[in-house]
MMTF fields as JSON, N, C-alpha, C and O atoms, coordinates in Angstrom:
{
  "mmtfVersion": "1.0.0",
  "mmtfProducer": "UNKNOWN",
  "numBonds": 471,
  "numAtoms": 472,
  "numGroups": 118,
  "numChains": 1,
  "numModels": 1,
  "chainsPerModel": [1],
  "groupsPerChain": [118],
  "chainIdList": ["A"],
  "bondAtomList": [4, 2, 8, 6, 12, 10, 16, 14, 20, 18, 24, 22, 28, 26, 32, 30, 36, 34, 40, 38, 44, 42, 48, 46, 52, 50, 56, 54, 60, 58, 64, 62, 68, 66, 72, 70, 76, 74, 80, 78, 84, 82, 88, 86, 92, 90, 96, 94, 100, 98, 104, 102, 108, 106, 112, 110, 116, 114, 120, 118, 124, 122, 128, 126, 132, 130, 136, 134, 140, 138, 144, 142, 148, 146, 152, 150, 156, 154, 160, 158, 164, 162, 168, 166, 172, 170, 176, 174, 180, 178, 184, 182, 188, 186, 192, 190, 196, 194, 200, 198, 204, 202, 208, 206, 212, 210, 216, 214, 220, 218, 224, 222, 228, 226, 232, 230, 236, 234, 240, 238, 244, 242, 248, 246, 252, 250, 256, 254, 260, 258, 264, 262, 268, 266, 272, 270, 276, 274, 280, 278, 284, 282, 288, 286, 292, 290, 296, 294, 300, 298, 304, 302, 308, 306, 312, 310, 316, 314, 320, 318, 324, 322, 328, 326, 332, 330, 336, 334, 340, 338, 344, 342, 348, 346, 352, 350, 356, 354, 360, 358, 364, 362, 368, 366, 372, 370, 376, 374, 380, 378, 384, 382, 388, 386, 392, 390, 396, 394, 400, 398, 404, 402, 408, 406, 412, 410, 416, 414, 420, 418, 424, 422, 428, 426, 432, 430, 436, 434, 440, 438, 444, 442, 448, 446, 452, 450, 456, 454, 460, 458, 464, 462, 468, 466],
  "bondOrderList": [1, 1, 1, 1, 1, 1, 1, 1, 1, 1, 1, 1, 1, 1, 1, 1, 1, 1, 1, 1, 1, 1, 1, 1, 1, 1, 1, 1, 1, 1, 1, 1, 1, 1, 1, 1, 1, 1, 1, 1, 1, 1, 1, 1, 1, 1, 1, 1, 1, 1, 1, 1, 1, 1, 1, 1, 1, 1, 1, 1, 1, 1, 1, 1, 1, 1, 1, 1, 1, 1, 1, 1, 1, 1, 1, 1, 1, 1, 1, 1, 1, 1, 1, 1, 1, 1, 1, 1, 1, 1, 1, 1, 1, 1, 1, 1, 1, 1, 1, 1, 1, 1, 1, 1, 1, 1, 1, 1, 1, 1, 1, 1, 1, 1, 1, 1, 1],
  "groupList": [{"groupName": "MET", "atomNameList": ["N", "CA", "C", "O"], "elementList": ["N", "C", "C", "O"], "formalChargeList": [0, 0, 0, 0], "bondAtomList": [1, 0, 2, 1, 3, 2], "bondOrderList": [1, 1, 2], "singleLetterCode": "M", "chemCompType": "L-PEPTIDE LINKING"}, {"groupName": "LYS", "atomNameList": ["N", "CA", "C", "O"], "elementList": ["N", "C", "C", "O"], "formalChargeList": [0, 0, 0, 0], "bondAtomList": [1, 0, 2, 1, 3, 2], "bondOrderList": [1, 1, 2], "singleLetterCode": "K", "chemCompType": "L-PEPTIDE LINKING"}, {"groupName": "THR", "atomNameList": ["N", "CA", "C", "O"], "elementList": ["N", "C", "C", "O"], "formalChargeList": [0, 0, 0, 0], "bondAtomList": [1, 0, 2, 1, 3, 2], "bondOrderList": [1, 1, 2], "singleLetterCode": "T", "chemCompType": "L-PEPTIDE LINKING"}, {"groupName": "ARG", "atomNameList": ["N", "CA", "C", "O"], "elementList": ["N", "C", "C", "O"], "formalChargeList": [0, 0, 0, 0], "bondAtomList": [1, 0, 2, 1, 3, 2], "bondOrderList": [1, 1, 2], "singleLetterCode": "R", "chemCompType": "L-PEPTIDE LINKING"}, {"groupName": "ASN", "atomNameList": ["N", "CA", "C", "O"], "elementList": ["N", "C", "C", "O"], "formalChargeList": [0, 0, 0, 0], "bondAtomList": [1, 0, 2, 1, 3, 2], "bondOrderList": [1, 1, 2], "singleLetterCode": "N", "chemCompType": "L-PEPTIDE LINKING"}, {"groupName": "LEU", "atomNameList": ["N", "CA", "C", "O"], "elementList": ["N", "C", "C", "O"], "formalChargeList": [0, 0, 0, 0], "bondAtomList": [1, 0, 2, 1, 3, 2], "bondOrderList": [1, 1, 2], "singleLetterCode": "L", "chemCompType": "L-PEPTIDE LINKING"}, {"groupName": "PRO", "atomNameList": ["N", "CA", "C", "O"], "elementList": ["N", "C", "C", "O"], "formalChargeList": [0, 0, 0, 0], "bondAtomList": [1, 0, 2, 1, 3, 2], "bondOrderList": [1, 1, 2], "singleLetterCode": "P", "chemCompType": "L-PEPTIDE LINKING"}, {"groupName": "PHE", "atomNameList": ["N", "CA", "C", "O"], "elementList": ["N", "C", "C", "O"], "formalChargeList": [0, 0, 0, 0], "bondAtomList": [1, 0, 2, 1, 3, 2], "bondOrderList": [1, 1, 2], "singleLetterCode": "F", "chemCompType": "L-PEPTIDE LINKING"}, {"groupName": "GLY", "atomNameList": ["N", "CA", "C", "O"], "elementList": ["N", "C", "C", "O"], "formalChargeList": [0, 0, 0, 0], "bondAtomList": [1, 0, 2, 1, 3, 2], "bondOrderList": [1, 1, 2], "singleLetterCode": "G", "chemCompType": "PEPTIDE LINKING"}, {"groupName": "GLU", "atomNameList": ["N", "CA", "C", "O"], "elementList": ["N", "C", "C", "O"], "formalChargeList": [0, 0, 0, 0], "bondAtomList": [1, 0, 2, 1, 3, 2], "bondOrderList": [1, 1, 2], "singleLetterCode": "E", "chemCompType": "L-PEPTIDE LINKING"}, {"groupName": "VAL", "atomNameList": ["N", "CA", "C", "O"], "elementList": ["N", "C", "C", "O"], "formalChargeList": [0, 0, 0, 0], "bondAtomList": [1, 0, 2, 1, 3, 2], "bondOrderList": [1, 1, 2], "singleLetterCode": "V", "chemCompType": "L-PEPTIDE LINKING"}, {"groupName": "ALA", "atomNameList": ["N", "CA", "C", "O"], "elementList": ["N", "C", "C", "O"], "formalChargeList": [0, 0, 0, 0], "bondAtomList": [1, 0, 2, 1, 3, 2], "bondOrderList": [1, 1, 2], "singleLetterCode": "A", "chemCompType": "L-PEPTIDE LINKING"}, {"groupName": "GLN", "atomNameList": ["N", "CA", "C", "O"], "elementList": ["N", "C", "C", "O"], "formalChargeList": [0, 0, 0, 0], "bondAtomList": [1, 0, 2, 1, 3, 2], "bondOrderList": [1, 1, 2], "singleLetterCode": "Q", "chemCompType": "L-PEPTIDE LINKING"}, {"groupName": "ASP", "atomNameList": ["N", "CA", "C", "O"], "elementList": ["N", "C", "C", "O"], "formalChargeList": [0, 0, 0, 0], "bondAtomList": [1, 0, 2, 1, 3, 2], "bondOrderList": [1, 1, 2], "singleLetterCode": "D", "chemCompType": "L-PEPTIDE LINKING"}, {"groupName": "SER", "atomNameList": ["N", "CA", "C", "O"], "elementList": ["N", "C", "C", "O"], "formalChargeList": [0, 0, 0, 0], "bondAtomList": [1, 0, 2, 1, 3, 2], "bondOrderList": [1, 1, 2], "singleLetterCode": "S", "chemCompType": "L-PEPTIDE LINKING"}, {"groupName": "TRP", "atomNameList": ["N", "CA", "C", "O"], "elementList": ["N", "C", "C", "O"], "formalChargeList": [0, 0, 0, 0], "bondAtomList": [1, 0, 2, 1, 3, 2], "bondOrderList": [1, 1, 2], "singleLetterCode": "W", "chemCompType": "L-PEPTIDE LINKING"}, {"groupName": "TYR", "atomNameList": ["N", "CA", "C", "O"], "elementList": ["N", "C", "C", "O"], "formalChargeList": [0, 0, 0, 0], "bondAtomList": [1, 0, 2, 1, 3, 2], "bondOrderList": [1, 1, 2], "singleLetterCode": "Y", "chemCompType": "L-PEPTIDE LINKING"}, {"groupName": "HIS", "atomNameList": ["N", "CA", "C", "O"], "elementList": ["N", "C", "C", "O"], "formalChargeList": [0, 0, 0, 0], "bondAtomList": [1, 0, 2, 1, 3, 2], "bondOrderList": [1, 1, 2], "singleLetterCode": "H", "chemCompType": "L-PEPTIDE LINKING"}, {"groupName": "CYS", "atomNameList": ["N", "CA", "C", "O"], "elementList": ["N", "C", "C", "O"], "formalChargeList": [0, 0, 0, 0], "bondAtomList": [1, 0, 2, 1, 3, 2], "bondOrderList": [1, 1, 2], "singleLetterCode": "C", "chemCompType": "L-PEPTIDE LINKING"}],
  "groupTypeList": [0, 1, 2, 3, 3, 4, 1, 5, 3, 6, 3, 7, 8, 8, 9, 2, 3, 7, 6, 10, 11, 10, 10, 6, 6, 11, 6, 7, 3, 8, 10, 5, 9, 2, 12, 5, 9, 3, 5, 1, 13, 12, 5, 5, 12, 9, 14, 5, 3, 3, 5, 9, 2, 6, 9, 5, 14, 8, 6, 5, 3, 3, 11, 8, 4, 9, 11, 11, 11, 5, 11, 15, 2, 2, 11, 16, 6, 5, 5, 10, 7, 6, 9, 5, 7, 12, 9, 1, 11, 5, 11, 11, 3, 17, 16, 11, 5, 3, 12, 11, 1, 10, 11, 3, 3, 18, 3, 12, 4, 6, 7, 11, 2, 13, 11, 14, 7, 8],
  "groupIdList": [1, 2, 3, 4, 5, 6, 7, 8, 9, 10, 11, 12, 13, 14, 15, 16, 17, 18, 19, 20, 21, 22, 23, 24, 25, 26, 27, 28, 29, 30, 31, 32, 33, 34, 35, 36, 37, 38, 39, 40, 41, 42, 43, 44, 45, 46, 47, 48, 49, 50, 51, 52, 53, 54, 55, 56, 57, 58, 59, 60, 61, 62, 63, 64, 65, 66, 67, 68, 69, 70, 71, 72, 73, 74, 75, 76, 77, 78, 79, 80, 81, 82, 83, 84, 85, 86, 87, 88, 89, 90, 91, 92, 93, 94, 95, 96, 97, 98, 99, 100, 101, 102, 103, 104, 105, 106, 107, 108, 109, 110, 111, 112, 113, 114, 115, 116, 117, 118],
  "secStructList": [7, 7, 7, 7, 7, 7, 7, 7, 7, 7, 7, 7, 7, 7, 7, 7, 7, 7, 7, 7, 7, 7, 7, 7, 1, 1, 7, 7, 7, 2, 2, 2, 2, 2, 2, 2, 2, 2, 2, 2, 2, 2, 2, 2, 2, 2, 2, 2, 2, 6, 7, 1, 7, 4, 4, 4, 2, 2, 2, 2, 2, 2, 2, 2, 2, 2, 2, 2, 2, 2, 2, 2, 6, 1, 1, 7, 2, 2, 2, 2, 2, 2, 2, 2, 2, 2, 2, 2, 2, 2, 2, 2, 2, 2, 2, 2, 2, 2, 2, 2, 2, 2, 2, 2, 2, 2, 2, 2, 7, 6, 6, 7, 7, 4, 4, 4, 4, 7],
  "xCoordList": [-47.511, -47.934, -48.81, -49.674, -48.581, -49.302, -50.634, -50.67, -51.708, -53.028, -53.615, -54.543, -53.101, -53.634, -53.01, -51.794, -53.85, -53.363, -53.693, -54.821, -52.709, -52.942, -53.298, -52.602, -54.391, -54.77, -54.079, -54.145, -53.43, -52.779, -53.706, -54.256, -53.869, -54.698, -53.762, -53.009, -53.814, -52.932, -53.408, -54.606, -52.471, -52.787, -52.032, -50.809, -52.773, -52.186, -52.169, -53.118, -51.055, -50.95, -51.499, -52.162, -51.225, -51.66, -50.895, -49.834, -51.451, -50.843, -49.569, -49.542, -48.53, -47.251, -46.969, -47.091, -46.597, -46.256, -44.808, -44.31, -44.159, -42.782, -42.726, -43.418, -41.918, -41.792, -41.004, -39.941, -41.523, -40.881, -40.635, -41.569, -39.386, -39.042, -39.081, -38.537, -39.716, -39.81, -38.498, -38.136, -37.814, -36.556, -36.746, -37.117, -36.494, -36.646, -35.605, -34.503, -35.934, -34.999, -33.724, -32.672, -33.804, -32.634, -32.785, -33.905, -31.687, -31.799, -32.405, -32.149, -33.193, -33.815, -32.778, -32.228, -32.51, -31.44, -31.958, -31.18, -33.249, -33.815, -33.202, -32.866, -33.049, -32.473, -31.013, -30.549, -30.299, -28.886, -28.702, -27.765, -29.602, -29.541, -29.717, -29.009, -30.653, -30.891, -29.671, -29.282, -29.071, -27.891, -26.724, -25.967, -26.576, -25.495, -25.723, -24.774, -26.952, -27.252, -26.954, -26.403, -27.311, -27.015, -25.515, -25.031, -24.782, -23.333, -22.721, -21.813, -23.218, -22.717, -22.968, -22.075, -24.176, -24.5, -23.635, -23.172, -23.42, -22.607, -21.169, -20.627, -20.556, -19.177, -19.069, -18.087, -20.073, -20.075, -20.185, -19.476, -21.071, -21.222, -19.939, -19.545, -19.289, -18.02, -16.979, -16.25, -16.908, -15.932, -16.263, -15.363, -17.543, -17.941, -17.644, -17.327, -17.747, -17.432, -15.949, -15.582, -15.092, -13.647, -13.125, -11.914, -14.002, -13.573, -12.776, -13.106, -11.725, -10.942, -11.629, -11.649, -12.183, -12.838, -14.204, -14.357, -15.192, -16.534, -16.621, -17.581, -15.643, -15.669, -15.513, -15.84, -15.021, -14.816, -16.083, -16.079, -17.154, -18.358, -18.96, -19.407, -18.978, -19.516, -18.708, -19.268, -17.382, -16.569, -16.63, -16.566, -16.754, -16.822, -18.134, -18.148, -19.22, -20.514, -20.481, -20.993, -19.874, -19.746, -18.89, -19.17, -17.845, -16.981, -17.782, -17.601, -18.669, -19.517, -20.454, -20.647, -21.03, -21.929, -21.181, -21.679, -19.989, -19.189, -18.778, -18.818, -18.384, -17.968, -19.147, -18.977, -20.335, -21.52, -21.854, -22.188, -21.764, -22.051, -21.058, -21.444, -19.784, -18.778, -18.966, -18.768, -19.343, -19.536, -20.673, -20.62, -21.697, -22.823, -22.401, -23.062, -21.31, -20.87, -20.129, -19.785, -19.885, -19.172, -20.154, -21.336, -19.66, -20.513, -20.816, -21.84, -19.942, -20.108, -19.995, -18.968, -21.03, -20.937, -20.704, -19.985, -21.292, -21.111, -19.681, -19.187, -19.038, -17.666, -16.679, -15.678, -16.967, -16.06, -16.221, -15.259, -17.42, -17.718, -16.81, -16.316, -16.556, -15.742, -14.363, -13.911, -13.707, -12.378, -12.478, -11.65, -13.5, -13.698, -13.977, -13.475, -14.78, -15.103, -13.842, -13.635, -12.998, -11.757, -10.879, -10.317, -10.775, -9.957, -10.513, -9.768, -11.815, -12.443, -12.394, -12.179, -12.592, -12.555, -11.16, -11.021, -10.136, -8.758, -8.476, -7.866, -8.922, -8.73, -9.483, -8.982, -10.667, -11.453, -10.759, -10.74, -10.189, -9.45, -8.243, -8.015, -7.479, -6.307, -6.711, -6.055, -7.78, -8.234, -8.691, -8.35, -9.455, -9.948, -8.794, -8.801, -7.81, -6.656, -5.857, -5.376, -5.724, -5.008, -5.755, -5.142, -7.073, -7.873, -7.76, -7.683, -7.75, -7.617, -6.252, -6.129, -5.23, -3.877, -3.807, -3.214, -4.401, -4.42, -5.205, -4.78, -6.34, -7.153, -6.394, -6.467, -5.672, -4.884, -3.783, -3.547, -3.12, -2.083, -2.668, -2.046, -3.86, -4.509, -4.875, -4.792, -5.279, -5.613, -4.349, -4.387, -3.224, -1.969, -1.39, -0.893, -1.455, -0.892, -1.862, -1.741, -2.812, -3.837, -3.307, -4.02, -2.075, -1.538, -0.53, 0.245, -0.53, 0.404, 0.0, -1.172, 0.987, 0.693, 0.413, 0.68, -0.126, -0.436, 0.809, 0.727, 1.957, 3.195, 3.647, 4.345, 3.264, 3.699, 2.89, 3.229, 1.825, 0.989, 1.476, 0.967, 2.434, 2.95, 2.981, 3.404],
  "yCoordList": [10.496, 10.024, 8.806, 8.773, 7.837, 6.588, 6.692, 7.033, 6.405, 6.521, 5.166, 5.088, 4.13, 2.8, 2.263, 2.311, 1.759, 1.226, -0.239, -0.656, -1.011, -2.439, -2.656, -2.194, -3.366, -3.684, -4.969, -5.979, -4.92, -6.114, -6.767, -6.108, -8.045, -8.79, -9.601, -10.45, -9.337, -10.078, -11.512, -11.786, -12.388, -13.785, -14.142, -14.015, -14.585, -14.945, -16.456, -17.148, -16.953, -18.379, -18.693, -17.859, -19.871, -20.253, -19.48, -18.909, -19.48, -18.749, -19.46, -20.683, -18.692, -19.248, -18.772, -17.584, -19.681, -19.327, -19.703, -20.731, -18.846, -19.094, -19.241, -18.517, -20.163, -20.276, -19.085, -18.746, -18.464, -17.304, -17.595, -17.874, -17.53, -17.711, -16.351, -15.376, -16.289, -15.035, -14.843, -15.652, -13.78, -13.452, -12.129, -11.129, -12.113, -10.843, -9.833, -10.224, -8.547, -7.534, -7.445, -7.076, -7.776, -7.761, -8.894, -9.262, -9.446, -10.539, -10.051, -8.928, -10.889, -10.55, -10.688, -11.769, -9.605, -9.605, -9.424, -9.122, -9.603, -9.376, -10.243, -9.748, -11.522, -12.44, -12.098, -12.08, -11.83, -11.483, -10.183, -10.04, -9.25, -7.971, -8.165, -7.553, -9.011, -9.295, -9.958, -9.614, -10.899, -11.577, -10.604, -10.685, -9.69, -8.716, -7.78, -7.446, -7.361, -6.501, -7.219, -6.619, -8.484, -9.259, -9.367, -9.19, -9.657, -9.768, -8.435, -8.39, -7.354, -6.02, -5.723, -5.241, -6.007, -5.76, -6.602, -6.116, -7.85, -8.737, -8.227, -8.123, -7.912, -7.421, -6.066, -5.789, -5.227, -3.903, -4.023, -3.328, -4.901, -5.089, -5.622, -5.184, -6.568, -7.088, -5.981, -5.89, -5.141, -4.051, -2.995, -2.449, -2.705, -1.703, -2.177, -1.368, -3.489, -4.018, -3.867, -3.724, -3.897, -3.811, -2.38, -2.173, -1.405, -0.011, 0.493, 0.215, 1.236, 1.872, 3.151, 3.459, 3.873, 5.143, 5.202, 4.753, 5.746, 5.83, 6.786, 6.721, 7.666, 8.6, 7.892, 8.458, 6.667, 5.919, 5.226, 4.677, 5.244, 4.514, 5.101, 4.349, 6.422, 7.046, 6.691, 6.21, 6.923, 6.553, 5.062, 4.671, 4.231, 2.791, 2.403, 1.535, 3.043, 2.777, 3.24, 2.56, 4.398, 4.873, 3.926, 3.688, 3.385, 2.425, 1.181, 0.638, 0.731, -0.421, -0.145, -0.997, 1.039, 1.406, 1.533, 1.107, 2.118, 2.236, 0.86, 0.604, -0.013, -1.355, -2.111, -2.821, -1.964, -2.636, -2.094, -2.859, -0.786, -0.189, -0.672, -0.972, -0.745, -1.239, -2.719, -3.16, -3.487, -4.928, -5.196, -6.17, -4.34, -4.527, -4.42, -4.962, -3.728, -3.545, -4.768, -4.817, -5.747, -6.948, -8.077, -7.978, -9.136, -10.288, -11.106, -11.786, -11.045, -11.844, -10.944, -10.956, -10.165, -9.195, -9.829, -9.257, -10.991, -11.619, -12.114, -12.164, -12.466, -12.948, -11.781, -11.898, -10.682, -9.541, -8.635, -7.998, -8.571, -7.597, -7.674, -6.63, -8.854, -8.862, -8.215, -7.47, -8.494, -7.907, -6.401, -5.632, -5.983, -4.548, -3.84, -2.743, -4.475, -3.872, -3.71, -2.656, -4.738, -4.645, -3.504, -2.736, -3.413, -2.363, -0.976, -0.076, -0.81, 0.486, 0.839, 1.999, -0.148, 0.095, 0.535, 1.445, -0.103, 0.282, 1.712, 2.5, 2.033, 3.395, 4.411, 5.511, 4.061, 4.966, 5.189, 6.308, 4.127, 4.267, 5.193, 6.093, 4.958, 5.802, 7.263, 8.169, 7.479, 8.845, 9.51, 10.663, 8.788, 9.353, 9.645, 10.669, 8.761, 9.003, 10.216, 11.014, 10.339, 11.497, 12.787, 13.791, 12.761, 13.959, 14.317, 15.497, 13.32, 13.571, 14.184, 15.076, 13.686, 14.212, 15.674, 16.503, 15.984, 17.36, 18.256, 19.372, 17.771, 18.563, 18.824, 19.919, 17.821, 17.971, 19.031, 19.857, 18.996, 19.988, 21.388, 22.368, 21.477, 22.791, 23.376, 24.586, 22.51, 23.002, 23.473, 24.443, 22.777, 23.152, 24.426, 25.288, 24.544, 25.708, 26.166, 25.731, 27.027, 27.425, 28.223, 28.381, 28.732, 29.541, 28.777, 29.392, 27.461, 26.644, 26.645, 26.823, 26.442, 26.376, 24.938, 24.013, 24.749, 23.418, 22.55, 21.334, 23.147, 22.388, 21.725, 20.713, 22.274, 21.709, 20.476, 19.832, 20.129, 18.982, 17.676, 16.611, 17.723, 16.584, 15.32, 14.312],
  "zCoordList": [-63.076, -61.795, -61.988, -62.864, -61.183, -61.298, -60.569, -59.387, -61.254, -60.641, -60.279, -59.474, -60.848, -60.565, -59.28, -59.099, -58.406, -57.13, -57.04, -57.301, -56.671, -56.45, -54.988, -54.083, -54.781, -53.415, -53.003, -53.704, -51.88, -51.334, -50.332, -49.449, -50.477, -49.534, -48.624, -49.102, -47.331, -46.425, -46.225, -46.168, -46.124, -45.805, -44.537, -44.466, -43.548, -42.267, -42.127, -42.496, -41.581, -41.326, -39.938, -39.32, -39.467, -38.125, -37.057, -37.311, -35.892, -34.793, -34.348, -34.218, -34.12, -33.676, -32.267, -31.972, -31.406, -30.023, -29.754, -30.215, -29.002, -28.614, -27.094, -26.379, -26.6, -25.139, -24.594, -25.114, -23.562, -22.961, -21.492, -20.74, -21.092, -19.684, -19.005, -19.523, -17.862, -17.126, -16.36, -15.506, -16.677, -16.029, -15.294, -15.909, -13.982, -13.264, -13.742, -14.127, -13.723, -14.215, -13.382, -13.903, -12.105, -11.231, -10.235, -9.883, -9.78, -8.817, -7.504, -7.07, -6.892, -5.619, -4.524, -4.316, -3.826, -2.841, -1.423, -0.518, -1.216, 0.102, 1.176, 2.252, 0.909, 1.896, 2.133, 3.273, 1.068, 1.172, 1.949, 2.734, 1.719, 2.423, 3.922, 4.722, 4.295, 5.709, 6.332, 7.448, 5.629, 6.149, 6.298, 7.266, 5.348, 5.436, 6.624, 7.332, 6.848, 7.994, 9.306, 10.229, 9.394, 10.613, 10.838, 11.956, 9.767, 9.871, 10.279, 11.109, 9.696, 10.038, 11.51, 12.208, 11.986, 13.392, 14.322, 15.354, 13.962, 14.791, 14.898, 15.999, 13.768, 13.783, 14.466, 15.155, 14.276, 14.899, 16.414, 17.141, 16.9, 18.344, 18.974, 20.055, 18.297, 18.809, 18.897, 19.884, 17.869, 17.867, 18.912, 19.55, 19.092, 20.088, 21.511, 22.383, 21.746, 23.087, 23.405, 24.571, 22.387, 22.592, 22.496, 22.434, 22.482, 22.317, 23.507, 24.661, 23.207, 24.255, 24.733, 25.924, 23.785, 24.107, 23.438, 22.302, 24.126, 23.54, 22.351, 21.584, 22.184, 21.063, 19.724, 18.681, 19.746, 18.512, 17.999, 16.897, 18.775, 18.348, 17.068, 16.201, 16.938, 15.721, 14.485, 13.5, 14.52, 13.357, 13.042, 11.877, 14.07, 13.844, 13.155, 12.282, 13.545, 12.887, 11.426, 10.537, 11.197, 9.809, 8.984, 7.809, 9.604, 8.908, 8.522, 7.432, 9.418, 9.11, 7.943, 7.075, 7.926, 6.827, 5.504, 4.462, 5.545, 4.322, 3.793, 2.59, 4.716, 4.307, 3.694, 2.703, 4.273, 3.728, 2.342, 1.437, 2.177, 0.872, -0.185, -1.314, 0.185, -0.757, -1.043, -2.175, -0.038, -0.222, -1.214, -1.964, -1.221, -2.153, -3.602, -4.489, -3.846, -5.235, -5.768, -6.949, -4.915, -5.339, -5.616, -5.29, -6.211, -6.512, -5.255, -5.194, -4.26, -3.031, -1.807, -1.128, -1.514, -0.419, 0.95, 1.769, 1.219, 2.531, 2.723, 3.849, 1.669, 1.738, 1.895, 2.602, 1.243, 1.205, 2.42, 2.848, 2.975, 4.024, 5.25, 5.676, 5.848, 7.069, 6.892, 7.762, 5.79, 5.561, 5.318, 5.805, 4.559, 4.345, 5.666, 5.913, 6.506, 7.801, 8.644, 9.247, 8.695, 9.47, 8.96, 9.74, 7.654, 7.043, 7.356, 7.745, 7.185, 7.447, 8.933, 9.285, 9.804, 11.248, 11.682, 12.499, 11.143, 11.467, 10.999, 11.721, 9.799, 9.281, 10.138, 10.371, 10.604, 11.452, 12.789, 13.302, 13.354, 14.617, 14.44, 15.247, 13.376, 13.13, 12.935, 13.447, 12.203, 11.957, 13.264, 13.529, 14.068, 15.327, 16.285, 16.968, 16.338, 17.204, 16.724, 17.528, 15.424, 14.87, 15.182, 15.542, 15.045, 15.342, 16.824, 17.166, 17.704, 19.139, 19.446, 20.285, 18.749, 18.937, 18.496, 19.186, 17.37, 16.876, 17.836, 18.135, 18.312, 19.243, 20.544, 21.102, 21.019, 22.242, 22.047, 22.928, 20.889, 20.611, 20.483, 20.893, 19.916, 19.766, 21.122, 21.33, 22.04, 23.383, 24.109, 24.866, 23.873, 24.529, 23.934, 24.659, 22.604, 21.922, 20.835, 19.69, 21.161, 20.189, 19.004, 18.012, 19.077, 17.989, 17.134, 16.402, 17.217, 16.444, 14.983, 14.65, 14.109, 12.672, 12.277, 13.045, 11.076, 10.576, 10.445, 10.616, 10.145, 9.958, 11.251, 11.209, 12.396, 13.673, 14.081, 15.073, 13.34, 13.697, 13.063, 13.412, 12.155, 11.409, 12.108, 11.543]
}
């Protein structure tokens, strides 16, 4: 076993500085978020004014929220949102009309099977 220990003496040079650019951990989307909300409200109000039946207002609002959520996942949410909203709104209308049709058939014939709703 070695009993002799060598002492190391540290030698420090001059202080070195590196330029550091401050980069935020995520892009600030506050302004973009506000613009997307305004666009969503504008398109939603236009669609609500053209509604045939008031029962579609709930599904239409949900379609707007879904479209906004999906638009956020893209690089250009303001560009993508209007088309997503149109697509989701159309799907919501079709779904609501189908549900109304099924409900109407159920009221006419409460003992009908699922196959008769095709």
